[in-house]
ZAMARGU-4260 file (C-alpha; in steps of 0.2 Angstrom, whole numbers, plus 5000, padded with zeros to 4 digits):
<rodrens>
0) 5047/5024/5004 | 5028/5022/5002 | 5021/5019/4985 | 5005/5027/4978 | 4990/5017/4983
5) 4975/5028/4977 | 4969/5029/4959 | 4964/5045/4950 | 4946/5044/4954 | 4949/5040/4972
10) 4960/5055/4973 | 4948/5066/4965 | 4934/5061/4976 | 4945/5064/4992 | 4950/5081/4986
15) 4932/5087/4983 | 4926/5079/4999 | 4940/5087/5009 | 4937/5104/5001 | 4918/5103/5005
20) 4921/5098/5023 | 4934/5112/5026 | 4921/5124/5018 | 4909/5119/5031 | 4920/5128/5044
25) 4917/5144/5036 | 4899/5143/5030 | 4885/5132/5036 | 4886/5125/5053 | 4903/5133/5057
30) 4909/5119/5068 | 4927/5114/5070 | 4923/5096/5064 | 4925/5103/5047 | 4944/5103/5049
35) 4943/5084/5048 | 4942/5087/5029 | 4961/5090/5030 | 4963/5071/5031 | 4955/5067/5014
40) 4962/5083/5006 | 4980/5078/5010 | 4979/5060/5006 | 4970/5064/4990 | 4984/5077/4985
45) 4998/5065/4991 | 4990/5049/4984 | 4995/5038/4999 | 4982/5033/5011 | 4989/5025/5027
50) 4973/5015/5031 | 4974/5008/5013 | 4992/5002/5017 | 4987/4994/5033 | 4972/4985/5025
55) 4981/4980/5009 | 4969/4990/4998 | 4976/4998/4982 | 4965/5008/4970 | 4980/5013/4959
60) 4983/5003/4944 | 4998/4992/4945 | 5012/4998/4934 | 5018/4986/4921 | 5037/4983/4918
</rodrens>
């Protein structure tokens, strides 16, 4: 089971950037490259970034027991 590795601010930024990139598919340059916005959108919603896991990065605060 993967644990969350993105903090609230990080997740919010990812969701906003993802929505903006996807919006570029419909307005603006209208290129299919805007679909790359699905990656930050999905990782922002889920809260798990595979690249962060590989690099050992964690922006989510550690839960205290």
